[in-house]
Every structure is written in structure tokens, then in C-alpha cells.
C-alpha positions as CSV (number, residue, x, y, z in Angstrom):
1,M,-8.4,101.1,95.1
2,D,-5.3,99.2,95.9
3,L,-2.8,101.5,94.1
4,P,1.0,101.4,94.7
5,L,1.2,104.7,96.4
6,G,-2.1,104.5,98.3
7,D,-0.3,104.8,101.7
8,I,1.6,107.9,100.8
9,R,0.5,111.5,101.6
10,V,1.9,114.3,99.5
11,I,1.7,118.1,100.2
12,D,1.5,119.9,96.8
13,L,2.9,123.5,97.1
14,T,3.6,123.8,93.3
15,I,2.4,126.2,90.6
16,A,3.0,126.5,86.8
17,R,3.8,123.1,85.2
18,A,7.0,121.5,86.3
19,G,6.1,121.0,89.9
20,P,2.5,119.9,89.2
21,T,3.8,117.4,86.6
22,C,5.8,115.7,89.4
23,V,2.9,115.6,91.8
24,R,0.6,114.3,89.1
25,Q,2.7,111.2,88.7
26,L,2.4,110.5,92.4
27,A,-1.4,111.2,92.4
28,D,-1.9,109.0,89.4
29,W,-0.5,106.0,91.4
30,G,-2.8,106.6,94.3
31,A,-1.0,109.0,96.6
32,D,-3.2,111.2,98.7
33,V,-2.2,114.6,97.2
34,I,-3.3,117.7,99.1
35,R,-2.9,120.7,96.9
36,V,-2.4,123.9,99.0
37,E,-3.6,127.1,97.4
38,P,-4.2,130.7,98.6
39,P,-7.8,131.5,99.7
40,G,-10.0,133.2,97.2
41,V,-7.8,132.3,94.2
42,S,-9.2,130.0,91.5
43,D,-5.8,129.6,89.7
44,P,-2.6,131.3,91.0
45,L,-1.6,131.9,87.3
46,G,-4.9,133.4,86.3
47,G,-6.0,130.5,84.0
48,D,-9.3,128.7,83.6
49,R,-9.7,126.2,86.4
50,H,-12.2,124.2,84.4
51,G,-10.0,124.5,81.3
52,S,-8.3,121.5,79.7
53,D,-4.8,122.4,80.9
54,F,-5.7,122.8,84.6
55,Q,-7.8,119.6,84.5
56,Q,-5.1,117.6,82.9
57,L,-2.4,118.8,85.2
58,H,-4.2,118.6,88.6
59,R,-6.4,115.5,88.4
60,N,-6.6,113.0,91.2
61,K,-5.8,115.6,93.9
62,R,-7.6,117.2,96.9
63,A,-7.6,121.0,97.4
64,L,-6.9,122.8,100.6
65,S,-7.3,126.6,100.8
66,L,-4.7,128.1,103.1
67,N,-2.9,131.4,103.6
68,L,0.7,130.5,104.2
69,K,1.7,134.1,105.0
70,S,-0.3,134.0,108.2
71,P,1.0,132.4,111.4
72,A,-2.2,130.4,111.8
73,G,-1.8,129.2,108.2
74,L,1.8,128.2,108.7
75,D,0.7,126.2,111.8
76,V,-1.9,124.4,109.8
77,L,0.7,123.5,107.2
78,M,3.1,122.2,109.8
79,R,0.4,120.0,111.3
80,L,-0.1,118.7,107.8
81,V,3.6,118.1,107.5
82,D,3.4,115.9,110.6
83,T,1.1,113.5,108.7
84,A,2.9,113.7,105.3
85,D,5.5,111.6,103.5
86,V,6.4,114.0,100.7
87,L,6.3,117.8,100.1
88,V,6.9,119.2,96.6
89,E,7.5,122.8,95.9
90,N,8.8,124.9,93.0
91,M,9.2,128.3,94.5
92,R,12.3,130.5,93.9
93,P,14.9,129.3,96.4
94,P,14.7,132.3,98.8
95,V,10.9,132.4,98.9
96,K,10.3,129.2,100.8
97,D,12.8,130.1,103.5
98,R,11.2,133.5,103.9
99,L,7.8,131.8,104.4
100,G,9.4,129.4,106.9
101,I,8.7,126.3,104.9
102,G,12.2,125.6,103.5
103,Y,13.8,122.2,103.8
104,E,15.5,122.8,107.1
105,A,12.3,123.9,108.8
106,V,10.2,121.1,107.4
107,H,12.9,118.4,108.0
108,A,13.2,119.5,111.7
109,R,9.4,119.1,112.0
110,N,9.2,115.7,110.3
111,P,12.6,114.1,109.6
112,R,11.0,111.3,107.7
113,L,9.4,113.5,105.1
114,V,10.9,113.6,101.6
115,Y,11.2,117.2,100.4
116,G,11.1,117.7,96.6
117,S,12.2,121.0,94.9
118,I,12.2,122.2,91.3
119,S,13.8,125.6,90.5
120,G,14.8,127.3,87.3
121,F,18.5,127.0,87.6
122,G,19.3,125.2,90.9
123,Q,19.0,126.0,94.6
124,D,22.3,128.0,94.6
125,G,25.0,129.2,92.3
126,P,25.2,132.3,90.2
127,Y,21.7,131.9,88.9
128,G,20.2,130.3,92.0
129,G,17.9,133.3,92.8
130,R,16.5,133.6,89.3
131,G,13.1,132.5,88.2
132,G,13.0,130.2,85.2
133,V,10.5,129.3,82.6
134,D,10.5,126.4,80.1
135,Q,11.5,128.3,76.9
136,I,14.5,129.9,78.7
137,A,15.7,126.5,79.8
138,Q,15.1,125.1,76.2
139,G,17.5,127.8,75.0
140,M,20.1,127.5,77.7
141,G,20.0,123.7,77.7
142,G,20.8,123.5,74.0
143,L,17.5,122.1,72.7
144,M,16.6,125.2,70.6
145,S,20.0,125.0,68.9
146,V,19.3,121.5,67.5
147,T,15.6,122.0,66.7
148,G,14.4,123.3,63.3
149,L,15.7,123.4,59.8
150,P,19.5,124.0,59.2
151,G,20.2,127.7,59.1
152,G,16.7,128.7,60.2
153,G,17.6,130.0,63.6
154,P,16.7,128.6,67.0
155,V,13.3,126.9,67.4
156,R,11.5,125.9,70.6
157,A,9.9,122.5,70.8
158,G,6.2,122.3,70.5
159,I,5.8,121.1,74.1
160,P,7.4,122.4,77.3
161,V,10.1,119.8,77.4
162,A,12.1,121.4,80.3
163,D,9.0,121.6,82.5
164,L,7.8,118.1,81.8
165,S,11.2,116.5,82.1
166,A,11.9,118.3,85.4
167,G,8.6,117.0,86.8
168,L,9.3,113.5,85.7
169,Y,12.9,113.5,87.0
170,L,11.8,114.9,90.3
171,A,9.1,112.2,90.6
172,I,11.8,109.5,90.0
173,G,14.0,111.1,92.7
174,V,11.1,111.3,95.2
175,L,10.3,107.6,94.7
176,A,14.0,106.7,95.1
177,A,14.1,108.8,98.3
178,L,11.0,107.1,99.7
179,H,12.6,103.7,99.1
180,D,15.7,105.0,100.9
181,R,13.6,106.3,103.8
182,D,12.3,102.8,104.3
183,R,15.8,101.6,104.9
184,T,17.2,104.6,106.9
185,G,14.1,106.2,108.5
186,T,15.2,109.6,107.2
187,G,13.8,111.7,104.3
188,R,16.1,113.4,101.9
189,W,15.9,116.7,100.0
190,V,15.5,115.8,96.3
191,Q,16.3,118.6,93.9
192,T,16.2,119.3,90.2
193,S,15.9,122.3,87.9
194,L,14.6,123.2,84.5
195,L,18.2,123.7,83.3
196,E,19.5,120.5,84.7
197,S,16.6,118.5,83.4
198,M,16.9,120.1,79.9
199,I,20.6,119.3,79.7
200,A,20.0,115.7,80.8
201,M,17.2,115.4,78.2
202,M,19.8,116.3,75.5
203,D,21.3,113.0,76.2
204,F,23.4,111.8,73.2
205,Q,23.4,115.3,71.7
206,A,25.0,116.6,74.9
207,A,27.5,113.6,75.0
208,R,28.6,114.5,71.5
209,W,30.1,117.6,73.0
210,T,31.2,116.2,76.4
211,I,32.9,113.1,74.9
212,D,33.6,113.9,71.3
213,G,34.0,117.7,71.3
214,Q,31.3,118.0,68.6
215,V,28.8,120.9,68.7
216,P,25.6,119.4,67.2
217,G,23.5,121.6,64.9
218,Q,20.1,121.7,63.4
219,E,19.1,118.8,61.2
220,G,15.4,119.5,60.6
221,N,13.5,116.2,60.3
222,N,16.6,114.2,59.6
223,H,18.3,112.0,62.2
224,P,21.6,113.6,63.2
225,A,23.6,110.5,62.4
226,L,21.5,107.8,60.7
227,V,20.5,107.8,57.0
228,P,17.9,107.3,55.7
229,M,15.9,108.2,58.7
230,G,13.5,111.1,58.7
231,C,10.2,112.6,57.4
232,F,9.4,112.4,53.7
233,A,6.6,113.9,51.6
234,T,4.1,111.5,50.0
235,A,1.4,112.0,47.4
236,D,-1.0,113.3,50.0
237,G,1.0,113.9,53.2
238,Y,4.1,112.8,55.1
239,V,5.6,109.6,56.4
240,N,8.3,109.0,58.9
241,I,10.7,106.2,57.9
242,G,13.6,104.5,59.8
243,A,15.6,102.4,57.4
244,A,19.2,103.2,58.2
245,G,20.9,100.0,57.2
246,G,21.2,96.3,57.0
247,R,18.1,94.1,56.3
248,I,15.7,97.0,56.9
249,L,17.4,99.2,54.3
250,R,17.3,96.4,51.7
251,A,13.6,95.8,52.5
252,F,12.8,99.5,52.2
253,A,14.6,99.8,48.9
254,E,12.7,96.8,47.5
255,V,9.3,98.1,48.6
256,I,9.9,101.5,47.0
257,G,11.2,99.9,43.7
258,L,14.8,100.8,44.2
259,A,16.3,97.4,45.1
260,E,19.7,98.4,43.7
261,L,20.0,101.4,46.1
262,P,21.9,99.7,49.0
263,A,24.7,98.5,46.5
264,D,25.0,101.9,44.8
265,P,28.6,103.0,45.4
266,R,27.3,106.4,46.5
267,F,25.3,104.8,49.4
268,D,26.8,101.4,50.2
269,T,28.2,102.4,53.6
270,P,26.7,104.4,56.5
271,Q,29.4,107.0,56.0
272,K,28.7,107.4,52.3
273,R,24.9,107.6,52.9
274,F,25.5,110.4,55.5
275,A,27.9,112.3,53.2
276,N,25.5,112.0,50.3
277,R,22.3,112.4,52.3
278,A,20.8,115.2,50.1
279,E,21.1,113.1,47.0
280,L,19.8,110.0,48.7
281,A,16.8,112.0,50.0
282,R,16.1,113.3,46.5
283,I,16.0,109.8,45.1
284,I,13.8,108.4,47.9
285,S,11.4,111.4,47.8
286,G,10.8,111.0,44.1
287,R,9.6,107.4,44.7
288,L,7.5,108.2,47.8
289,R,5.6,111.0,46.1
290,T,4.1,108.4,43.7
291,E,1.7,107.0,46.4
292,G,-0.2,108.2,49.4
293,T,0.8,107.9,53.0
294,D,-1.6,105.0,53.8
295,Y,-0.1,103.0,51.0
296,W,3.5,103.4,52.1
297,V,2.7,102.8,55.8
298,A,0.9,99.5,54.9
299,A,3.5,98.3,52.5
300,L,6.6,99.2,54.5
301,N,5.2,97.8,57.8
302,A,4.3,94.6,55.9
303,A,8.0,94.4,55.0
304,G,9.1,95.1,58.6
305,V,10.3,98.6,57.9
306,P,9.7,101.0,60.8
307,C,7.4,103.8,59.6
308,G,4.4,105.8,60.5
309,P,2.2,108.8,59.5
310,V,2.6,112.3,60.8
311,Y,-0.6,113.1,62.6
312,A,-2.4,116.2,63.8
313,M,-3.7,115.8,67.3
314,D,-7.2,114.8,66.2
315,E,-5.7,112.1,64.1
316,V,-3.6,110.8,67.0
317,F,-6.7,110.0,69.0
318,A,-8.5,108.5,66.0
319,D,-5.7,106.0,65.4
320,P,-6.9,102.4,66.2
321,Q,-3.8,101.6,68.2
322,V,-4.2,104.7,70.3
323,Q,-7.8,103.8,70.9
324,H,-6.8,100.3,71.8
325,L,-4.3,101.7,74.4
326,Q,-7.1,103.9,75.8
327,M,-4.9,106.9,76.1
328,A,-8.0,109.1,76.6
329,Q,-10.0,108.2,79.7
330,A,-13.2,109.9,80.9
331,V,-14.0,111.4,84.2
332,D,-17.1,113.2,85.4
333,H,-16.5,116.9,86.1
334,P,-19.2,118.6,88.3
335,A,-19.4,121.7,85.9
336,R,-18.3,120.3,82.5
337,G,-19.8,116.8,82.7
338,P,-17.8,114.0,81.2
339,I,-14.3,115.0,80.0
340,D,-11.5,113.0,78.5
341,L,-8.1,113.2,80.2
342,V,-4.8,111.8,78.8
343,R,-3.8,108.9,81.0
344,N,-0.4,108.2,82.5
345,A,1.9,106.5,80.0
346,V,2.8,103.7,82.4
347,R,0.7,100.5,82.8
348,M,1.1,98.2,85.8
349,T,-0.5,94.8,86.4
350,G,-3.1,95.0,89.2
351,A,-3.1,98.8,89.3
352,A,-5.5,100.3,86.9
353,G,-7.2,103.7,87.0
354,T,-4.5,106.4,86.8
355,V,-7.3,108.8,85.8
356,R,-9.8,108.7,88.6
357,A,-11.0,112.3,89.4
358,P,-11.0,115.7,87.8
359,A,-9.0,118.6,89.2
360,P,-10.8,119.9,92.4
361,D,-12.4,123.3,92.7
362,P,-10.6,125.8,95.1
363,G,-10.8,124.6,98.7
364,D,-13.0,121.6,97.9
365,H,-11.5,119.5,100.6
366,T,-10.5,122.1,103.2
367,D,-12.9,121.0,105.9
368,D,-12.1,117.3,105.3
369,V,-8.4,117.9,105.6
370,L,-8.6,120.0,108.7
371,T,-11.0,117.6,110.4
372,G,-8.5,114.9,109.7
373,L,-5.8,116.9,111.4
374,G,-7.9,117.2,114.5
375,Y,-9.4,120.7,114.1
376,S,-12.9,121.1,115.5
377,A,-15.8,122.7,113.7
378,A,-15.4,125.9,115.8
379,E,-11.7,126.1,115.0
380,I,-12.4,125.7,111.3
381,A,-15.0,128.4,111.4
382,K,-12.6,130.8,113.1
383,L,-9.8,130.0,110.5
384,R,-12.4,130.8,107.8
385,A,-13.5,134.0,109.6
386,D,-9.8,135.1,109.9
387,T,-9.3,134.4,106.1
388,V,-6.7,131.8,107.0
389,I,-8.6,129.3,104.9
């Protein structure tokens, strides 16, 4: 298929989630991703290769079995480097240099290659040698301090925000470096870390400190600045509402039968609504509990008030808009049969099919890749006999 990255080859040396998230973005848009894994290992982290997590994370890739600790394995990798446009890794900073596959070695071999790295805390500095995982970055990056109910203690987000954001940020950086290479002929070393990505994701919450000197705290389901905006109980569930001011606030008040609310001297300015948020929430909640979620979602949307239900995951994929968007796309897995994967969130004219193939089994494409690099059948057989592949 004529996909935007169809002429790009990527070497995937990643494990865990952050690195594979980056590579998956490139694979989704057509890059020839060759995932390099140790021989005889189904999943380096001990997971179920046919499980939902692995399948979602490693779709659209080819798999090469290769022992990077052997000289012959390193030679294979370097021959692959000669043909590649991008290499992505998320090893601890000292490990890749010890294996002989750090940026300097790879750049010397192929100066055009873009080298992408994700670490826990950065490639150098006081914590440069440390390993990092998502929850530690959530804590050190500030997310856990603003998540959860006030006074309830730190709470991690329900998804690995640091891992996912690091992967997405690195993918953006890799694409920028590929564009730059087209102009200069030279690849760059693109770096991010779980900590940097988590802090960047804090965005306006971080800027409240760097610019205003404010330390944001936990607000639960309330917006940290805008009122009324948050999650409210209904007669049979919950509804999220964004009606912080102006015409939308007036429309909201009319729909819930409190048309006088915006002119109430306790709530007639944004500052007063924020200062009296608890009282305003009590009044609104009393009205919203008189009807069910479906009623309020229909009535408020009809009036142009942003709102929506709070779904469990099965309800997410049952929603008609989600089904219209085709967020779940089927592929045929050789062992599991048809499985639904969650597609890339980006659409592009003339480039459909971001979900095309399930995650490969270990070494599925080893012979194909080596043959493409010029290895003969006898040479491949010897590499296999020597447990290089």
C-alpha cells in the first residue's frame, strides 16, 4: 500500500512500552519495521506474545531473531544498519555502548541514519544511569500530585502516561530528524526520557509553577480553574459537563431549570464561581440527580452544552460515534483468529490501513531479512547452528 513512510526502514531494539510505542507510530504509517529480539525468547519481559497487550503494541512489524552479544550477531545488525533509515532503542544509557551499538558506533557506520533513544531520566546527568518505569516518572514529573481527590494522597493515572507520551514525543522527533536529513544528508540523535516527557505533558500545570509560582494540587474531577466543569452524579450514573461561562453557562442553567443561576451574586463572575465552587456544585448536583445520564446528555447537547457520559471500556466501543470512527479494526492472527486492535488516532487522506498485521511470532521474518541483506542459505544455516539467530 502507498503509505507515507513506505520507503523508510526502522530497526526496533526496544522493549517494555515507551520505545515500542514510538516504533508503532512509524509502523502504522507504513515503515518497514524490523523488530530485533534475542533467540529463543518469546517476550523479553515474560508476557504472553499472543496476548492483547503484545498484539496491540507490536502490530505491523517484522521479527528478526538475533543475539547481539555475539560478534556475528553484531555484524548482522551492522549490515542491517547499512540499509536502515532509523534505529530506535530504550536501553539504559551505558548498555548500548557496552554492546557496541551506541549512537557514535551506529552513526559512524551509517551517517544518514536517525538514531532515536528513550531513557528513564536522560542520557546523562545525576540519574542518567538509572532505569526508569512509568509510575516513577508519573511521581517525579508531578502527575500523581495533581491526580485524585483533594487530600487523598498521590494517585497514578489509569494508563502509563509517561511511557505513552515518551513514545509519541520520540516519534515526532524522529519524523522531524528524517525531514532534516533530507535537507542535510545527515541523521541526528533524537532523545527523550520518561521524566522529560511527563513534565512536558504537565503543560499548563507545570507552567502554573514556572510562570506564576503556583504549586497545583489535587482537584479530583473538577477542572483546576474553570467552574462549573467536571463530573456530576445523575439518577443512574455520571455525566461530564463543561459549562464554565458565557452563553454555554446560560444554556446549561436553563436546561437544568436554574435560569437564574448565572445572575446569582454568588456566581456571577468566574472568580466568584471558583471561590464558591462547593456551593455551586451542591446546587447543580441536586438538579442533575433528578434525571438519568442519557436524558441530560441529550438535553444538554441539544442546547449546545459540551457534555458526555462516563463510560466503562465496553461502553466506549459500543458508542455509535466510536463505531462510526472504526476505532477497533480487525486483523487475522494465525493462532487466535480474527482479533480487534485499536487503530492509530490519526487519519490521513489517501492513506488508510494503520492496522494491517498482528504482532509477529519470534523470528518470523529472520530468513527473509537475512536473505535481503545478502546472506546465503548456507550462511543462514550456520548462524542458526551457532545460535546467533
